[in-house]
C-alpha positions as CSV (number, residue, x, y, z in Angstrom):
1,M,90.1,32.8,102.0
2,G,90.5,35.2,99.1
3,S,92.3,38.5,98.9
4,Y,91.2,41.7,100.5
5,N,92.5,45.2,99.8
6,R,91.0,47.8,102.1
7,V,92.4,50.8,103.9
8,T,90.9,53.5,106.3
9,L,92.8,56.6,107.2
10,V,92.0,59.5,109.4
11,G,94.4,62.4,109.1
12,N,94.9,66.0,108.1
13,L,95.5,67.5,104.6
14,G,99.1,68.6,104.1
15,Q,98.2,70.9,101.3
16,D,95.1,72.1,99.4
17,P,93.6,69.4,97.1
18,E,94.7,69.3,93.4
19,V,92.1,68.6,90.8
20,K,92.9,67.6,87.2
21,S,91.0,66.1,84.3
22,T,91.8,62.9,82.3
23,Q,91.8,63.1,78.5
24,S,88.3,61.8,78.6
25,G,87.3,64.8,80.8
26,R,86.8,62.9,84.1
27,S,87.9,64.7,87.2
28,V,90.5,63.3,89.5
29,C,91.5,65.0,92.8
30,N,94.8,64.3,94.7
31,L,94.9,64.6,98.5
32,N,98.1,64.3,100.6
33,I,97.1,63.2,104.1
34,A,99.3,63.2,107.2
35,V,98.5,60.5,109.8
36,N,100.2,61.1,113.1
37,E,101.1,58.3,115.6
38,V,102.1,59.2,119.2
39,W,103.5,56.7,121.7
40,K,105.8,56.4,124.7
41,D,109.1,54.6,124.3
42,K,110.6,52.3,126.9
43,Q,112.0,55.3,128.8
44,G,108.5,56.9,129.0
45,Q,109.5,59.6,126.5
46,K,106.8,60.8,124.1
47,Q,107.6,59.8,120.5
48,E,105.8,60.9,117.4
49,R,105.9,59.9,113.7
50,T,104.0,61.2,110.7
51,D,103.2,59.0,107.7
52,W,102.1,60.6,104.5
53,F,99.6,59.1,102.1
54,R,98.6,60.1,98.6
55,C,94.9,59.6,97.9
56,T,93.2,59.7,94.6
57,V,89.5,60.7,94.5
58,W,87.5,60.4,91.2
59,G,84.6,62.2,89.6
60,D,82.0,64.3,91.5
61,Q,83.5,63.2,94.9
62,G,86.9,64.6,93.8
63,D,85.3,67.8,92.7
64,N,83.6,68.2,96.1
65,C,86.9,67.6,97.8
66,A,88.6,70.3,95.8
67,K,85.7,72.6,96.4
68,F,85.3,72.2,100.2
69,L,88.6,71.0,101.6
70,K,91.7,73.1,102.5
71,K,95.1,72.4,103.9
72,G,94.9,71.3,107.6
73,R,91.4,69.9,107.4
74,Q,90.8,66.5,109.0
75,V,89.4,63.8,106.7
76,L,88.5,60.1,106.9
77,V,89.3,58.3,103.7
78,E,88.3,54.7,102.8
79,G,89.5,52.9,99.8
80,K,92.0,50.5,98.4
81,L,95.8,50.5,97.9
82,Q,97.0,50.7,94.3
83,N,100.5,50.5,93.0
84,R,101.5,52.4,89.9
85,T,104.6,52.6,87.7
86,W,105.7,55.2,85.2
87,E,108.8,56.6,83.5
88,D,109.9,60.1,84.5
89,K,111.3,62.7,82.0
90,D,114.7,61.1,82.3
91,G,113.5,57.7,81.4
92,Q,113.8,56.3,85.0
93,K,111.2,53.9,86.2
94,R,109.2,55.3,89.2
95,Y,106.9,53.5,91.6
96,A,104.3,54.8,94.0
97,T,101.5,53.4,96.1
98,D,98.3,55.4,96.4
99,V,95.0,55.1,98.2
100,V,92.2,55.1,95.6
101,A,89.3,56.5,97.7
102,D,85.7,55.3,97.3
103,R,84.6,57.4,100.4
104,V,85.8,60.6,101.8
105,V,84.2,62.1,105.0
106,F,85.0,65.7,105.9
107,L,85.8,65.9,109.6
108,G,86.6,68.8,112.0
109,G,85.6,72.5,111.3
110,G,82.5,73.1,109.4
111,G,80.7,69.9,110.4
112,D,81.0,66.4,109.0
113,R,80.2,66.0,105.4
114,D,80.3,62.6,103.5
115,T,80.9,63.0,99.8
116,G,79.4,59.6,99.0
117,S,80.9,56.7,97.0
118,Q,82.3,56.6,93.5
119,V,84.7,54.0,92.3
120,P,86.8,54.7,89.1
121,P,86.9,52.3,86.2
122,D,90.3,50.5,85.9
123,D,91.0,51.9,82.4
124,D,90.8,55.6,83.5
125,S,94.0,55.6,85.7
126,I,96.7,58.1,84.9
127,P,100.2,58.8,86.3
128,F,100.7,62.0,88.2
């Protein structure tokens, strides 16, 4: 069997979306999504953990996210994991793993809204 890179998240935005443009003028929107997990430990005590995911949404779909989403809004994001590397201003090598979204569905408050699909070309990625 070959490789497969797919992720689906349902969570809440931790801040308002940030939209920027590449040098070529293409829109890119960043979402920070909190995904909560709740369980009971061996003693029956409620435990909770929040994992944060950075999501990148390209083009018109990213513009729609920036236009319609706000901090706290629940979203479903489907896409792929992508690792990136860059040097910070001090010359230190930095690493991050992002979800590159090809589908974002607006959930909760205001009705569901699917922004459709748009996959970025590999040569248009930029560090943030």
